[in-house]
C-alpha positions as a Markdown table, in Angstrom:
| # | Residue | x | y | z |
|---|---|---|---|---|
| 1 | Met | -60.0 | 73.4 | -56.2 |
| 2 | Ala | -57.8 | 70.9 | -58.2 |
| 3 | Thr | -54.6 | 70.0 | -56.1 |
| 4 | Glu | -51.5 | 68.2 | -58.0 |
| 5 | Val | -49.7 | 65.2 | -56.6 |
| 6 | Lys | -46.2 | 65.4 | -58.0 |
| 7 | Val | -43.2 | 63.0 | -57.3 |
| 8 | Pro | -41.0 | 64.1 | -54.2 |
| 9 | Ala | -37.2 | 64.4 | -54.1 |
| 10 | Leu | -36.2 | 60.7 | -53.7 |
| 11 | Gly | -32.6 | 61.7 | -52.5 |
| 12 | Glu | -29.2 | 62.2 | -54.0 |
| 13 | Ser | -28.6 | 61.1 | -57.2 |
| 14 | Val | -32.2 | 59.4 | -57.9 |
| 15 | Ser | -34.0 | 61.2 | -60.7 |
| 16 | Glu | -36.8 | 58.8 | -61.3 |
| 17 | Ala | -38.8 | 56.1 | -60.1 |
| 18 | Thr | -41.5 | 53.6 | -61.1 |
| 19 | Ile | -45.3 | 53.8 | -60.0 |
| 20 | Ala | -45.5 | 50.5 | -58.1 |
| 21 | Lys | -49.2 | 50.4 | -56.9 |
| 22 | Trp | -52.0 | 52.7 | -56.4 |
| 23 | Tyr | -53.5 | 52.8 | -53.1 |
| 24 | Lys | -56.4 | 55.1 | -54.3 |
| 25 | Lys | -58.5 | 54.9 | -57.8 |
| 26 | Val | -60.3 | 57.9 | -59.4 |
| 27 | Gly | -63.6 | 59.0 | -57.2 |
| 28 | Asp | -62.0 | 57.5 | -54.0 |
| 29 | Thr | -62.1 | 60.0 | -51.1 |
| 30 | Val | -58.6 | 60.5 | -49.4 |
| 31 | Ala | -57.7 | 62.2 | -45.9 |
| 32 | Ala | -54.5 | 64.5 | -45.9 |
| 33 | Asp | -51.3 | 62.9 | -45.7 |
| 34 | Glu | -53.1 | 59.4 | -46.2 |
| 35 | Pro | -50.7 | 57.3 | -48.5 |
| 36 | Ile | -52.1 | 57.3 | -52.0 |
| 37 | Val | -49.3 | 55.5 | -54.3 |
| 38 | Glu | -45.9 | 53.5 | -53.7 |
| 39 | Leu | -43.1 | 54.6 | -55.7 |
| 40 | Glu | -40.2 | 52.2 | -56.2 |
| 41 | Thr | -36.8 | 53.6 | -56.9 |
| 42 | Asp | -33.4 | 51.6 | -57.6 |
| 43 | Lys | -32.6 | 52.0 | -53.8 |
| 44 | Val | -36.2 | 51.7 | -52.0 |
| 45 | Thr | -40.0 | 52.1 | -51.9 |
| 46 | Val | -41.5 | 55.5 | -50.9 |
| 47 | Glu | -45.1 | 56.0 | -50.2 |
| 48 | Val | -46.6 | 59.5 | -51.3 |
| 49 | Asn | -49.1 | 60.7 | -49.3 |
| 50 | Ala | -52.2 | 63.3 | -50.4 |
| 51 | Pro | -51.2 | 66.9 | -49.7 |
| 52 | Val | -55.0 | 67.7 | -48.8 |
| 53 | Ala | -58.4 | 66.1 | -48.1 |
| 54 | Gly | -60.8 | 65.3 | -51.1 |
| 55 | Ala | -61.5 | 63.2 | -53.6 |
| 56 | Ile | -58.9 | 61.9 | -56.7 |
| 57 | Ala | -60.1 | 63.7 | -59.7 |
| 58 | Glu | -57.5 | 61.6 | -61.9 |
| 59 | Leu | -54.7 | 59.5 | -62.1 |
| 60 | Val | -51.9 | 61.0 | -64.5 |
| 61 | Ala | -49.6 | 57.7 | -64.3 |
| 62 | Ser | -50.5 | 54.1 | -64.3 |
| 63 | Glu | -48.7 | 51.1 | -62.5 |
| 64 | Gly | -45.5 | 50.3 | -64.1 |
| 65 | Asp | -44.8 | 53.9 | -65.6 |
| 66 | Glu | -41.5 | 55.7 | -65.2 |
| 67 | Val | -41.8 | 58.9 | -63.5 |
| 68 | Glu | -39.2 | 61.6 | -63.0 |
| 69 | Val | -39.0 | 63.9 | -59.7 |
| 70 | Gly | -41.2 | 66.4 | -59.8 |
| 71 | Ala | -43.6 | 64.9 | -62.5 |
| 72 | Leu | -47.1 | 65.2 | -62.0 |
| 73 | Ile | -48.8 | 61.8 | -61.1 |
| 74 | Ala | -52.5 | 62.8 | -59.6 |
| 75 | Met | -54.9 | 65.2 | -59.2 |
| 76 | Ile | -57.0 | 66.0 | -56.1 |
| 77 | Asn | -60.2 | 67.9 | -55.8 |
| 78 | Glu | -59.7 | 69.3 | -52.2 |
| 79 | Gly | -62.8 | 69.0 | -50.1 |
| 80 | Ala | -64.8 | 66.9 | -52.6 |
| 81 | Glu | -66.2 | 63.8 | -51.2 |
| 82 | Gly | -65.4 | 60.5 | -53.2 |
| 83 | Ser | -69.1 | 59.1 | -53.6 |
| 84 | Ala | -70.2 | 62.5 | -54.7 |
| 85 | Ser | -67.5 | 62.6 | -57.2 |
| 86 | Lys | -68.6 | 59.2 | -58.6 |
| 87 | Glu | -72.2 | 60.2 | -59.1 |
| 88 | Asp | -71.2 | 63.5 | -60.6 |
| 89 | Ser | -68.7 | 61.9 | -63.1 |
| 90 | Ser | -71.2 | 59.2 | -64.1 |
| 91 | Ala | -74.1 | 62.1 | -64.9 |
| 92 | Lys | -71.5 | 63.8 | -66.8 |
| 93 | Glu | -70.9 | 60.8 | -68.6 |
| 94 | Glu | -74.5 | 59.8 | -69.2 |
| 95 | Ala | -75.5 | 63.4 | -70.3 |
| 96 | Pro | -73.4 | 63.6 | -73.6 |
| 97 | Ala | -74.1 | 59.9 | -74.3 |
| 98 | Lys | -77.8 | 61.1 | -74.6 |
| 99 | Glu | -77.1 | 64.1 | -76.4 |
| 100 | Glu | -75.0 | 62.3 | -79.3 |
| 101 | Ala | -77.7 | 59.7 | -79.5 |
| 102 | Ala | -80.2 | 61.6 | -80.8 |
| 103 | Pro | -78.2 | 63.5 | -83.8 |
| 104 | Ala | -76.6 | 59.8 | -84.8 |
| 105 | Lys | -80.0 | 59.1 | -86.2 |
| 106 | Lys | -79.9 | 62.0 | -88.7 |
| 107 | Glu | -76.1 | 61.8 | -89.4 |
| 108 | Glu | -75.3 | 58.4 | -90.5 |
| 109 | Pro | -71.6 | 59.5 | -92.0 |
| 110 | Lys | -70.7 | 59.5 | -88.3 |
| 111 | Ala | -71.3 | 56.2 | -87.9 |
| 112 | Glu | -67.6 | 55.8 | -88.5 |
| 113 | Lys | -66.9 | 57.0 | -85.2 |
| 114 | Pro | -67.6 | 53.6 | -83.0 |
| 115 | Ala | -64.4 | 51.8 | -85.2 |
| 116 | Ala | -62.0 | 54.4 | -83.3 |
| 117 | Ala | -63.4 | 53.5 | -79.7 |
| 118 | Ser | -62.8 | 49.7 | -80.9 |
| 119 | Ala | -59.5 | 50.1 | -81.7 |
| 120 | Pro | -56.6 | 48.1 | -80.0 |
| 121 | Ala | -55.4 | 49.0 | -76.7 |
| 122 | Thr | -51.8 | 50.1 | -78.3 |
| 123 | Gln | -52.4 | 53.2 | -80.4 |
| 124 | Ser | -50.4 | 56.1 | -81.8 |
| 125 | Ala | -49.3 | 58.7 | -79.1 |
| 126 | Asn | -51.6 | 61.3 | -78.4 |
| 127 | Thr | -49.8 | 64.4 | -78.7 |
| 128 | Asp | -52.2 | 66.5 | -76.9 |
| 129 | His | -50.3 | 65.3 | -73.6 |
| 130 | Pro | -46.6 | 66.7 | -73.2 |
| 131 | Leu | -44.1 | 64.1 | -73.0 |
| 132 | Ala | -42.5 | 63.2 | -69.8 |
| 133 | Pro | -38.9 | 64.6 | -69.5 |
| 134 | Ala | -37.2 | 60.9 | -69.7 |
| 135 | Val | -39.5 | 60.0 | -72.4 |
| 136 | Arg | -38.8 | 63.3 | -74.3 |
| 137 | Lys | -35.2 | 62.8 | -74.1 |
| 138 | Leu | -35.0 | 59.3 | -75.5 |
| 139 | Val | -37.4 | 60.4 | -78.5 |
| 140 | Glu | -35.1 | 63.5 | -79.2 |
| 141 | Asp | -31.7 | 61.6 | -78.6 |
| 142 | Asn | -33.0 | 59.1 | -81.3 |
| 143 | Asn | -34.7 | 61.7 | -83.9 |
| 144 | Leu | -38.0 | 60.0 | -83.6 |
| 145 | Asp | -41.3 | 61.2 | -84.3 |
| 146 | Ala | -43.4 | 60.9 | -81.3 |
| 147 | Ser | -46.6 | 60.7 | -83.0 |
| 148 | Lys | -45.9 | 57.7 | -84.8 |
| 149 | Ile | -45.1 | 55.6 | -81.8 |
| 150 | Pro | -47.7 | 52.9 | -80.5 |
| 151 | Ala | -48.5 | 54.3 | -77.0 |
| 152 | Ser | -49.8 | 51.9 | -74.3 |
| 153 | Gly | -50.2 | 54.9 | -71.4 |
| 154 | Lys | -53.3 | 56.2 | -69.9 |
| 155 | Asp | -55.2 | 58.4 | -72.8 |
| 156 | Gly | -52.5 | 57.4 | -75.3 |
| 157 | Arg | -49.8 | 58.8 | -73.3 |
| 158 | Leu | -46.2 | 57.8 | -74.6 |
| 159 | Thr | -44.2 | 55.6 | -72.0 |
| 160 | Lys | -40.4 | 55.3 | -72.0 |
| 161 | Gly | -41.2 | 51.6 | -72.2 |
| 162 | Asp | -43.0 | 52.2 | -75.5 |
| 163 | Val | -39.7 | 54.1 | -76.8 |
| 164 | Leu | -37.6 | 51.5 | -75.9 |
| 165 | Asp | -39.9 | 49.0 | -77.5 |
| 166 | Tyr | -40.5 | 50.8 | -80.5 |
| 167 | Leu | -36.3 | 51.1 | -80.8 |
| 168 | Glu | -36.0 | 47.6 | -80.4 |
| 169 | Gly | -38.2 | 47.1 | -83.3 |
| 170 | Gly | -35.8 | 48.9 | -85.4 |
| 171 | Lys | -38.0 | 51.6 | -86.2 |
| 172 | Ser | -35.5 | 54.7 | -85.3 |
| 173 | Ala | -35.6 | 57.5 | -87.7 |
| 174 | Pro | -32.2 | 57.4 | -89.8 |
| 175 | Arg | -29.3 | 60.0 | -88.7 |
| 176 | Ala | -27.0 | 61.8 | -90.8 |
| 177 | Ala | -25.1 | 59.5 | -92.9 |
| 178 | Ala | -21.9 | 58.6 | -91.2 |
| 179 | Pro | -19.4 | 55.7 | -91.4 |
| 180 | Ala | -20.4 | 53.9 | -88.1 |
| 181 | Pro | -18.7 | 50.9 | -86.7 |
| 182 | Ala | -20.9 | 47.9 | -86.5 |
| 183 | Ala | -23.8 | 48.7 | -84.0 |
| 184 | Pro | -23.2 | 47.0 | -80.6 |
| 185 | Ala | -25.7 | 43.8 | -80.2 |
| 186 | Gly | -29.2 | 44.7 | -79.1 |
| 187 | Pro | -30.8 | 43.1 | -75.8 |
| 188 | Lys | -30.9 | 39.5 | -76.3 |
| 189 | Pro | -34.2 | 38.2 | -77.5 |
| 190 | Gln | -36.7 | 36.6 | -74.8 |
| 191 | Arg | -36.8 | 33.2 | -75.2 |
| 192 | Asp | -40.0 | 31.3 | -75.0 |
| 193 | Leu | -41.3 | 29.7 | -71.8 |
| 194 | Arg | -41.8 | 26.2 | -71.4 |
| 195 | Asp | -44.6 | 24.5 | -69.4 |
| 196 | Gly | -44.0 | 25.2 | -65.7 |
| 197 | Glu | -42.0 | 28.3 | -66.4 |
| 198 | Glu | -43.2 | 32.0 | -65.5 |
| 199 | Arg | -41.6 | 35.3 | -66.3 |
| 200 | Val | -41.3 | 37.9 | -63.6 |
| 201 | Lys | -39.8 | 41.4 | -64.4 |
| 202 | Met | -37.1 | 42.4 | -62.2 |
| 203 | Ser | -37.7 | 45.3 | -59.8 |
| 204 | Lys | -35.7 | 48.7 | -59.9 |
| 205 | Leu | -34.2 | 47.4 | -56.7 |
| 206 | Arg | -32.8 | 44.1 | -58.3 |
| 207 | Gln | -32.0 | 45.5 | -61.5 |
| 208 | Thr | -29.8 | 48.1 | -59.5 |
| 209 | Ile | -28.5 | 45.4 | -57.0 |
| 210 | Ala | -27.4 | 43.2 | -60.5 |
| 211 | Arg | -25.9 | 46.3 | -61.8 |
| 212 | Arg | -23.8 | 47.7 | -59.0 |
| 213 | Leu | -22.5 | 44.2 | -58.3 |
| 214 | Lys | -21.5 | 43.9 | -61.9 |
| 215 | Glu | -19.9 | 47.2 | -61.9 |
| 216 | Ala | -18.0 | 46.5 | -58.4 |
| 217 | Gln | -16.3 | 43.2 | -60.5 |
| 218 | Asn | -15.5 | 45.4 | -63.6 |
| 219 | Thr | -14.2 | 48.1 | -61.9 |
| 220 | Ala | -12.1 | 47.0 | -58.8 |
| 221 | Ala | -9.1 | 44.6 | -58.7 |
| 222 | Met | -11.2 | 42.6 | -56.0 |
| 223 | Leu | -9.2 | 40.1 | -53.8 |
| 224 | Thr | -10.1 | 38.4 | -50.7 |
| 225 | Thr | -8.6 | 37.2 | -48.0 |
| 226 | Tyr | -9.6 | 34.5 | -45.5 |
| 227 | Asn | -9.0 | 33.6 | -41.8 |
| 228 | Glu | -11.0 | 32.1 | -38.8 |
| 229 | Val | -11.6 | 33.3 | -35.2 |
| 230 | Asp | -12.4 | 31.0 | -32.3 |
| 231 | Met | -15.7 | 32.4 | -30.9 |
| 232 | Thr | -15.5 | 30.8 | -27.5 |
| 233 | Asn | -14.7 | 34.0 | -25.6 |
| 234 | Leu | -17.0 | 36.1 | -27.4 |
| 235 | Leu | -19.8 | 33.4 | -26.9 |
| 236 | Ala | -18.6 | 33.3 | -22.9 |
| 237 | Cys | -18.9 | 37.3 | -22.6 |
| 238 | Arg | -22.3 | 37.4 | -24.4 |
| 239 | Asn | -23.6 | 34.7 | -22.3 |
| 240 | Lys | -22.2 | 35.9 | -19.2 |
| 241 | Tyr | -23.7 | 39.9 | -19.7 |
| 242 | Lys | -26.9 | 39.2 | -21.9 |
| 243 | Asp | -29.5 | 39.1 | -19.6 |
| 244 | Gly | -28.1 | 42.4 | -17.5 |
| 245 | Phe | -27.7 | 44.1 | -20.6 |
| 246 | Glu | -31.1 | 43.3 | -21.9 |
| 247 | Lys | -32.5 | 44.4 | -18.6 |
| 248 | Lys | -30.7 | 47.6 | -18.6 |
| 249 | His | -31.0 | 48.6 | -22.2 |
| 250 | Gly | -34.3 | 47.1 | -23.4 |
| 251 | Val | -32.4 | 45.3 | -26.3 |
| 252 | Lys | -30.6 | 42.0 | -26.8 |
| 253 | Leu | -26.9 | 41.6 | -27.0 |
| 254 | Gly | -26.1 | 40.1 | -30.3 |
| 255 | Phe | -22.8 | 39.4 | -32.1 |
| 256 | Met | -22.9 | 42.1 | -34.6 |
| 257 | Ser | -22.0 | 45.0 | -32.2 |
| 258 | Phe | -19.0 | 43.2 | -31.5 |
| 259 | Phe | -17.7 | 42.8 | -35.1 |
| 260 | Ile | -18.7 | 46.5 | -35.6 |
| 261 | Lys | -16.3 | 47.6 | -32.9 |
| 262 | Ala | -13.6 | 45.3 | -33.9 |
| 263 | Cys | -13.9 | 46.7 | -37.5 |
| 264 | Thr | -13.8 | 50.3 | -36.2 |
| 265 | Thr | -10.8 | 49.7 | -34.0 |
| 266 | Ala | -9.2 | 47.7 | -37.0 |
| 267 | Leu | -10.1 | 50.8 | -39.5 |
| 268 | Asn | -8.6 | 53.5 | -37.4 |
| 269 | Glu | -5.2 | 51.1 | -37.6 |
| 270 | Trp | -5.5 | 50.7 | -41.2 |
| 271 | Pro | -7.2 | 53.4 | -42.9 |
| 272 | Ala | -6.7 | 52.3 | -46.3 |
| 273 | Val | -9.3 | 49.7 | -45.8 |
| 274 | Asn | -11.9 | 52.8 | -44.8 |
| 275 | Ala | -10.9 | 54.8 | -48.0 |
| 276 | Glu | -11.9 | 55.1 | -51.6 |
| 277 | Ile | -10.9 | 56.0 | -55.1 |
| 278 | Asp | -12.0 | 59.0 | -56.7 |
| 279 | Gly | -10.7 | 59.7 | -60.2 |
| 280 | Asp | -6.6 | 59.4 | -59.5 |
| 281 | Ser | -7.2 | 60.1 | -56.1 |
| 282 | Phe | -7.5 | 58.4 | -52.5 |
| 283 | Ile | -10.2 | 59.9 | -50.1 |
| 284 | Tyr | -9.2 | 59.0 | -46.6 |
| 285 | Lys | -12.1 | 59.1 | -44.3 |
| 286 | Asn | -11.7 | 59.9 | -40.3 |
| 287 | Tyr | -15.1 | 58.6 | -39.4 |
| 288 | Cys | -16.2 | 54.8 | -39.4 |
| 289 | Asp | -19.7 | 54.7 | -41.2 |
| 290 | Ile | -20.4 | 51.0 | -41.1 |
| 291 | Gly | -22.8 | 49.6 | -43.6 |
| 292 | Val | -24.8 | 46.6 | -42.3 |
| 293 | Ala | -25.9 | 44.7 | -45.1 |
| 294 | Val | -29.6 | 43.2 | -44.7 |
| 295 | Gly | -31.5 | 40.9 | -47.0 |
| 296 | Thr | -35.2 | 41.6 | -47.5 |
| 297 | Pro | -37.9 | 40.1 | -49.6 |
| 298 | Gln | -37.2 | 42.8 | -52.2 |
| 299 | Gly | -33.3 | 42.3 | -52.2 |
| 300 | Leu | -30.2 | 43.2 | -50.4 |
| 301 | Val | -30.0 | 46.7 | -49.0 |
| 302 | Val | -27.3 | 48.1 | -46.8 |
| 303 | Pro | -28.3 | 51.0 | -44.1 |
| 304 | Val | -25.4 | 52.8 | -42.8 |
| 305 | Ile | -24.3 | 53.3 | -39.0 |
| 306 | Arg | -23.1 | 56.7 | -38.9 |
| 307 | Ser | -19.9 | 57.4 | -36.8 |
| 308 | Ala | -20.0 | 53.8 | -35.5 |
| 309 | Glu | -16.4 | 54.1 | -33.5 |
| 310 | Lys | -18.6 | 56.7 | -31.5 |
| 311 | Lys | -21.7 | 54.4 | -30.4 |
| 312 | Thr | -21.8 | 52.3 | -27.7 |
| 313 | Phe | -22.7 | 48.6 | -27.7 |
| 314 | Ala | -26.3 | 49.3 | -26.9 |
| 315 | Asp | -26.5 | 51.9 | -29.5 |
| 316 | Leu | -25.2 | 49.8 | -31.8 |
| 317 | Glu | -27.6 | 47.3 | -31.1 |
| 318 | Ser | -30.9 | 49.3 | -31.1 |
| 319 | Thr | -29.8 | 50.8 | -34.3 |
| 320 | Ile | -29.4 | 47.2 | -36.2 |
| 321 | Val | -32.5 | 46.1 | -34.7 |
| 322 | Asp | -34.4 | 49.3 | -36.0 |
| 323 | Phe | -32.6 | 49.0 | -39.4 |
| 324 | Gly | -33.5 | 45.2 | -39.7 |
| 325 | Lys | -37.3 | 46.0 | -39.2 |
| 326 | Arg | -37.8 | 49.0 | -41.2 |
| 327 | Ala | -35.7 | 47.5 | -44.4 |
| 328 | Arg | -38.1 | 44.4 | -44.3 |
| 329 | Asp | -41.0 | 47.0 | -44.1 |
| 330 | Gly | -39.4 | 48.9 | -46.9 |
| 331 | Lys | -39.3 | 52.1 | -44.7 |
| 332 | Leu | -35.8 | 53.0 | -44.8 |
| 333 | Gly | -34.9 | 56.5 | -46.3 |
| 334 | Met | -32.7 | 57.2 | -49.0 |
| 335 | Asp | -30.2 | 59.4 | -46.7 |
| 336 | Glu | -30.0 | 55.8 | -44.6 |
| 337 | Met | -28.2 | 53.8 | -47.2 |
| 338 | Thr | -25.9 | 56.2 | -48.8 |
| 339 | Gly | -22.3 | 57.2 | -48.0 |
| 340 | Gly | -20.9 | 54.2 | -46.0 |
| 341 | Ser | -17.0 | 53.7 | -45.7 |
| 342 | Phe | -16.9 | 50.1 | -45.2 |
| 343 | Thr | -19.5 | 47.1 | -45.0 |
| 344 | Ile | -20.3 | 43.9 | -43.0 |
| 345 | Ser | -22.1 | 41.2 | -44.4 |
| 346 | Asn | -23.2 | 38.2 | -42.1 |
| 347 | Gly | -24.1 | 35.3 | -44.7 |
| 348 | Gly | -23.9 | 33.0 | -41.3 |
| 349 | Val | -27.5 | 33.8 | -40.2 |
| 350 | Phe | -28.5 | 31.6 | -43.4 |
| 351 | Gly | -26.0 | 29.0 | -42.7 |
| 352 | Ser | -23.1 | 30.0 | -45.2 |
| 353 | Leu | -19.8 | 28.6 | -44.1 |
| 354 | Leu | -17.7 | 30.5 | -46.4 |
| 355 | Ser | -18.0 | 32.7 | -49.3 |
| 356 | Ser | -16.3 | 35.8 | -51.1 |
| 357 | Pro | -18.6 | 39.1 | -50.6 |
| 358 | Ile | -18.3 | 41.4 | -53.6 |
| 359 | Leu | -17.5 | 45.1 | -52.9 |
| 360 | Asn | -20.1 | 47.8 | -52.1 |
| 361 | Ala | -18.8 | 50.5 | -54.8 |
| 362 | Pro | -17.3 | 53.0 | -54.1 |
| 363 | Gln | -16.2 | 51.2 | -50.7 |
| 364 | Ser | -12.7 | 49.5 | -51.0 |
| 365 | Gly | -13.4 | 46.5 | -48.2 |
| 366 | Ile | -16.2 | 44.4 | -47.1 |
| 367 | Leu | -16.0 | 41.7 | -44.3 |
| 368 | Gly | -18.1 | 38.9 | -44.6 |
| 369 | Met | -19.1 | 36.8 | -41.5 |
| 370 | His | -20.4 | 33.3 | -41.6 |
| 371 | Lys | -21.8 | 30.6 | -39.4 |
| 372 | Thr | -20.2 | 29.5 | -36.1 |
| 373 | Gln | -19.4 | 25.8 | -36.4 |
| 374 | Met | -17.7 | 23.4 | -33.8 |
| 375 | Arg | -14.4 | 22.3 | -35.4 |
| 376 | Pro | -11.5 | 20.3 | -34.0 |
| 377 | Val | -8.6 | 22.9 | -33.4 |
| 378 | Ala | -5.4 | 22.2 | -32.3 |
| 379 | Ile | -4.7 | 24.7 | -29.0 |
| 380 | Asp | -1.6 | 24.3 | -27.1 |
| 381 | Gly | -0.6 | 20.9 | -28.7 |
| 382 | Lys | -4.0 | 19.4 | -28.2 |
| 383 | Val | -6.9 | 18.8 | -30.5 |
| 384 | Glu | -10.0 | 20.6 | -28.7 |
| 385 | Ile | -13.5 | 21.0 | -30.6 |
| 386 | Arg | -14.1 | 25.0 | -30.4 |
| 387 | Pro | -16.9 | 27.4 | -32.0 |
| 388 | Met | -14.9 | 28.5 | -34.9 |
| 389 | Met | -16.1 | 31.0 | -37.8 |
| 390 | Tyr | -14.4 | 31.9 | -41.1 |
| 391 | Leu | -14.0 | 35.2 | -41.9 |
| 392 | Ala | -13.3 | 37.0 | -45.3 |
| 393 | Leu | -12.0 | 40.1 | -46.3 |
| 394 | Ser | -12.8 | 41.1 | -49.9 |
| 395 | Tyr | -10.8 | 44.3 | -50.8 |
| 396 | Asp | -9.8 | 46.8 | -53.7 |
| 397 | His | -6.4 | 46.0 | -54.3 |
| 398 | Arg | -5.8 | 49.2 | -56.2 |
| 399 | Ile | -5.9 | 51.2 | -52.9 |
| 400 | Ile | -5.2 | 48.6 | -50.0 |
| 401 | Asp | -1.9 | 46.1 | -50.4 |
| 402 | Gly | -1.8 | 42.5 | -49.3 |
| 403 | Arg | 0.0 | 43.6 | -45.8 |
| 404 | Glu | -2.9 | 45.8 | -45.0 |
| 405 | Ala | -5.6 | 43.6 | -45.7 |
| 406 | Val | -4.1 | 40.6 | -43.8 |
| 407 | Ser | -3.2 | 43.1 | -41.0 |
| 408 | Phe | -6.6 | 44.1 | -40.9 |
| 409 | Leu | -8.1 | 40.8 | -40.7 |
| 410 | Val | -6.0 | 39.8 | -37.9 |
| 411 | Arg | -6.8 | 42.9 | -36.0 |
| 412 | Val | -10.5 | 41.8 | -36.1 |
| 413 | Lys | -9.7 | 38.5 | -35.3 |
| 414 | Glu | -7.7 | 39.4 | -32.4 |
| 415 | Cys | -10.6 | 41.7 | -31.0 |
| 416 | Ile | -13.1 | 39.0 | -31.4 |
| 417 | Glu | -11.3 | 36.3 | -29.6 |
| 418 | Asn | -10.3 | 38.5 | -26.8 |
| 419 | Pro | -13.3 | 40.9 | -26.5 |
| 420 | Glu | -11.6 | 43.0 | -23.7 |
| 421 | Arg | -9.1 | 44.5 | -26.5 |
| 422 | Ile | -12.1 | 46.4 | -27.7 |
| 423 | Leu | -12.7 | 48.2 | -24.3 |
| 424 | Leu | -9.1 | 48.6 | -23.2 |
| 425 | Asp | -8.2 | 49.7 | -27.0 |
| 426 | Ile | -5.1 | 47.2 | -27.2 |
């Protein structure tokens, strides 16, 4: 019995994905719950497991194809063995070949058929296959004839990229005549590569990062305020208790948990920094869901620590370590990267001394941590060498006033310079 493999639900607001990599090919044996394909969305990569044990009968979508949630991507012959499937398949292919070989000598006019086999890889779409929802919408919106569009998908299937390429070539069907303004400039043509250059297509994650960062710049009235914090007392506190902390909780005591606690303290006092704009309204949040920016080989992701204000230092450190590992392995779930109310980004781990972070929309604030560096500072009229860190708070000036932003950052500074304030809530 053939079992369908479809694109699973990928999370809120995610309707499509790209086939990143097939782990199996037609004829391969698969076990139940064994990963067979990797899907890449604009936020995470997701592995799809085989629903049953058997052999891969058909791969409906190819690597690089865009598929919608619920779309059919493969067929599995339940209970079949891979090697047997391959032998059966080859036997079936050889039998028709022999049957066609005999009449080929008698019916010479049919000798034209091999020409079709030698047709170029790109051919007109095979209308026997139904169009994917995303492709069909693009064809209908642009009043196109799908049968006339060169197709590059498997078995002559039309892909979204084929339609976009066709439109870029200026071959869209004419619409009803109407005086329209000058058409906006199309995508900038790709330039020719020089020696020593190579072109690499952007992943969906990188495309989304680029789009969201630009949207944040275009939408928010973004401003950044700066301060510096003396890390002396925090370093002393960490050095004093790190061994006992690790022995008791099984996780190392880092700096990020202190900064998260300092931010939740400041957010409770200045709720506008924890709010967001929704249309013509402000949404204030009575919780602190803190996003912690994590750099991965695929790009920046921001997993969210829920209700961080209620968690202990040990809880925070364990969660941070877990998020970091799973982010680098591409194992984070969609629900773990949505719904944050405030973000902390630590460019200091890469050596950044000072930067202006960009908002993670629709949030209204983001704190940038930086490298701790020994610098001369004036203390009680004397010059001393202290471990100093620059802090940067980028915020949306539409909802957060300068007084609130500066006061928030000063409160974070006070909590870091005197960690006991966090415990005593003063």
